[in-house]
N, C-alpha and C positions, 0 to 999 in steps of 0.2 A: 599437319602431322606427318611424320616420317614413318613409313611402314617397313618392317624388317625383312619382308620377302623380296626376292628379285622382282621388279616390276614386270607384269605379264608381257608388255610389248617388247621387253628386252630379252626374254628367255630364249628365243630362237637364236638371237644374235650372240648371247653368251655361250650357247652350245656350239655355235660355229667357231667362236674364238677358242673354245676349249679344244675342239677338234684340230684347229690349226696349230695350237700349242703342242698338241701331242704328235701330230704327223710331220710338222715342219721343224718346230723348235726343239722339242725334247729329242727327236730323232737325230738331230745334228749337234746336240749339246756338247757331248764329249769331244767330238771331232774338232770343233772350233775353240774349245777350251785348251786343247793340246796344240793347236795351230794358231797361236797368238799373232795378231796383226794380219792374218789372212782374211780376205773379204769373203763373207758367206754368200756365195753366188745363188744359193737356193732362195735367198730372201728377195731376189729380183722378181721371181715368179709370184711370190706371195704379195709383194707390193703391187704388182699388176692386178692381181685378183682384188685387192682392197680398193684400188683405184676404180676398177670396174663396178664394184658394189656402190662406192660413193657416187659415181656418175649416174648410176641407175636409180639412185634414191633408196636402195635396199639396205643401206648401212646407216646406223645412227651415230657413228663415230667410232674410231678405232685408234688405239695407241696414244701416244703423247700429243698428237696434233689435234685432237678432237675438241679441245676446250675453247669455246668462243664466248667471251664475256657479253658481247652485245647481241647474241642470238635471240631472236624472238622477243625483243623488248616490248612489243605491243601486246604480248600475251601475259605480261607479268602480273596482271590483276585477275587472271582467269583461273584462280584456284591453284591447288598443289600441282607441281610439275616435276617430271623426271625427264631431263633432256641431255644435252651433250656432256655435261660434267659427269653425271651418273653413268652414262654409256661408256665414257672413256675410262673411268675408274674400274667398272666391271670388266671391260676388255683387258685392261692392264693386269688385273688380278689373274685372269685366266692365262694370259700370255706369259706372265712371270712364273706361273705354275709350270710352264714349259721351260723357259730359260730367260733369265734377266739380261744377260749380255747380248743375246740375239735380239731381244725386244728393243734394247737400246741401239741396235744396229739397223733397225728397220728404216729403209729409205723414206724420206719425207715425214718421218715420225719423231724428229728430234725434239729435245727440250726447248730449243730455240723456236720451234714451231708453236709451242704453247705460249712463249713470250710474245710472239707476233699476234697470236689470237687474243691474248689478254689485253694488250694496250694499243694495237694498231687501229688506225682509222679504217673505215669501210673501204676507201680507195686503196689503202696500203694492203689490206687483207686480200683484196682481189688481185693486186699487182704481184704480190709475193706468193700467190696460190701455186702450189706445185713445187716450191723450192724445198730443199732439205736443209734445215737450219740447225746448227749446233748453238750452244749458248756459252759465252765466255764472260765470266764474272771474276773468278779468283785470280789473284796475282801473287808473285813471289813474296810480297811484303805483308800479305794478309790472307786469312782463310775465310771465315764466316762473316766478318764485319764488312758487308758490301759498301758501307758508307766510306770506307777507307780507300776507295778506288783512286789510283794515281794515273791511269790511262787518260789522256787528255783528248778533247775534241775542240779544235779551234775553228771558228767560223771564218771562211775565206770565200767571199762572194756567194755563189750558189752551191758551195761544197763545205764540208767539214774536213779538217786534216786531223787524222787520228794517229797518236803515238803511244806505245805502251807494250807490255808483255802480259799474256794471259796463260795460265797453267790449268791443268786438269780439265781440258775442254773435251767433253764426251762427243764422239764422232767428229772430232776436229779435222781429221784428214779426209774422211769420206764425204762429208757434207758439201753442199753447193755454196752455202753462205754461213756466216757466223753472226749471231746477235751479240754485239760487243757492248758492254756497259762502260761508259766513259763519263768524265766530268767536264762540263762546260766552263766551270769556274771553281777552282779548288777552294777559294775563299768563302764560297757560299755553302760549303758542306754538302749534306745529303740532298738538299733540294736541287742541286745542279747536276745530279747524276741522271743521265739519259741512256737509252739503248738505241743502237744503230744496226740496221741490217747491212752487213758488209759482204758482198759477193766475193768469193775467193779468186775470181778472175781479175779483180782490180790489182793494179800495181801497188806494192807497199805492204801486202799482207802475205805471210808465209807460215808454213808449218815448220817449226824448228826441230822438233823431235817427237817420237811416240814413247809413252811410258810403258814399262813392264810392271804388271800389277799382280796382286794377290788373287783377286777375283774378277768377275765380268771380263774375262780375257778375250771373249769374242768381240767385245766392243773396243774400238780404238780410242785412246785418251791422249790428247796432243798438247804440246806447248805451241802457242801461236804468238808471233811477233808482228806488230804493226809499226812501220817506219814511214812517216809522212804519207800515209794512205789517204788519198782523196776520195771521200764518200759523198755522193749527192745529198744535198740537204734534205731532199724529200724522203731519204731513207731513215731519218730520225723518227722513231716510232712514237706516235701520239703527238702531243703538243711540244713545240720547241721552247715555250715560255718557261721561265724559272719562277716557280711560285713558292716563295719561302714559307708561306703560311701552310701550304699543303705538305711541305717537306718531302719526305721519302715515299709518301703514300702512293704516288703513281707507279713508281718502280716496284713497290711491294705488291701491287696487284698481280704481278706475274707470279710471285710465290704463293699467293692465295689459291692459285689454280694449279701450279705444278706440285706443291707439297702433298695434296691429297693423291696425286698420281704416284709419287714416290712411295707414299704410305701404302698404296695399292700394290706396288711392286713387292714390298716387304710382306704384305699379307699373302700374296700369291706364292712367293718362294717358301714361306713358312708352312703354308698349307700342304705343299708338296712333301715337305719333310715329315709333317704329322701323318700324312697318309701312309708313307712308307713305314714309319715307326709303328703305327697301328697294325699293319700287316705283320711286321716282325713279332710284335707282342702276341698276336693271335696264333702265329705259326709256332710259337714256343709253348702253346697250350694254355696261356692265361686268358682271362676274360675281363674286358673293360666293362664294369658294372656301374651304371649311373645311379642305381638305387642304393648303393652302399657308400658310406663315408670313405673318403680317400685313405684315412688313417687305418681303416680295416681291410685294405687291399694291399697286394704286393707293392713294393716300393716303386717298381718301374711303371706300374699302372697308376699309382698316385701321382707320379711325376708327369705322366702323360695327361692326366685330367687337369692338372694345374696349367700345363702348356696350352691345352685346348681352350681353357677359360681365358687365358691371357690373349690367345689368338682372336677369340671372338670379341673381346673388348676392343682390340685394335681394328678389327673389321668394322664394327659398328661406329666407331669414331670416324673412320675413313668415309663410310657411307654418309654419315651426318654432314661432314664437311662438303662433300660433293652435292648432296641434296640442297644444302643452304645456298650454294652457288647457283644452282639451277633455279632456285626460288627467290633470287635477288636479295638474299640476306647477307649481311656482312659476316664473313667467315674466317677472318684472320686468326682469331683465337682458336677456332675449331680446326683450321688447317694445321696450325702449329701443334695442337694437341694430338691430332691424328699422326702427323709426321713423327713426333717424339715417341708416342706409344708404339706405333707400328715398327719404327726403325729399331727401337730397343728390344721389343718383344720378338721381332723377326730374327734378330741376331742371337738372342738368348735361346730361342726355340731351336734353331738350326744347330747351334753348338751343343745343346743338351741332347739332341737326337744323335749326334755323332758320339757323344759320351755313352749314352745308354745302349747304342748298337754295338759297342765294343769294336772288334776288329773289322766288322762289316762297315761300321761308320767311318773308319779311318782309311779304308781301301777304296779303290776305284771300282769295286764290284757293284756298289750302289752310288747314287748321285749325292748321298748325304754330305760327304766331305766337300763337294763342289758347291752345294747350296749354302753351306756354312761360310765358305770363302766369298761367294757372291753377295751374301746378305750383309756383310760388314759395311760395304759402301752405302747401303741404303740408310744406315744410321749416321752417315757423314754428309753426303752431298745434298744440295738444296737446303743447306743449313744444318749444322751439327746438332746432336742431342742437346748439348749445353746451350746453344743459341735458341733452340725451340723452347727449352724450359725458361730461359730468360724472357722470351717474348710472351709466354703464357703468364709468367709472374707479373710483367708490366701490365698486361691486359686486365688481369684479375684485380690488381691493386690500383689501377688507374694512374700509373706513373709513366713518365716519359723516359726515353733512352738516356737522357742526361741525369735523370733522377735515380735510375736503377741500372747500374752497369754490370 
């Protein structure tokens, strides 16, 4: 059974994450939104603090790197558990209450780190410990259809030679390495797609350019080109075998763990907007009355109540997906449901708060306009809204990707 309260063992940790979000992230939010592509030096101190907590054993996970599929497998039959997935989601919610772009800029907390944690062997997890990994999936020829990958990985002795171009790589310039998704054999379709940890120190990988963006401007988004990049075979994450029966399942395990994290980002950002909106409502002399029907209250209050209900639905779906992962339950459906609901609700809520706040919402006096810009990407990356709905439909109807497109 999943309980709706924050697990007792995480409450101190969640408060710490909230304090960090307030004192480090939100305090520098506007500064790095205006200084796009400038590295947030304040995050180096924060990363050192998190490293110290992890080494001392006082941290249960933080940021995007905290999800480890194989953690504590011996305990899987020892009752209900709240572990690294739940800790990571709760941390991300608080940190994105502070600033989404700065959370995405956290050293050694990249989405590629979650990919490593999701599919790496124990030896690989130890070897890549401490790296800052971005994740490179999307290419110029496709967006959300990861099976359409054209980047190739050709075996050559004890190396693979990678060729291709990746776009919209979060932290692509700042990271130490890139988790590159490539195909071993185009003729075998989805089953041949594998992920490789590619250190950026290797010859043949380069950052082509940085993108200028609507939101998350504190986070660098890069185009990365691979030209005859020789990657050690041991850097292929998981098994090198192509299992046509398993299909894309191995690669999708990454999304089952990162999508709840992105949902958590949307939940945190939307909560920040709701808190400011509530303060503005109360400052205007209105009262949010939970004992009266919305139709009997002022329009702005009724809208706020609807947004709050929408937000809570997104939160609960996100927590459910994380809880299922911690308890070794298949969560592909729930991960996509959480990502779809939170991504859409988060963007709708932040935009509605801008609208209801009027001139305050549109100006830089408040963070509302910034949160509205930042929230849009959370409905797009790690699989768009439309892709999530397609996955949910396939799961509910029991249809394959070839049967329902």
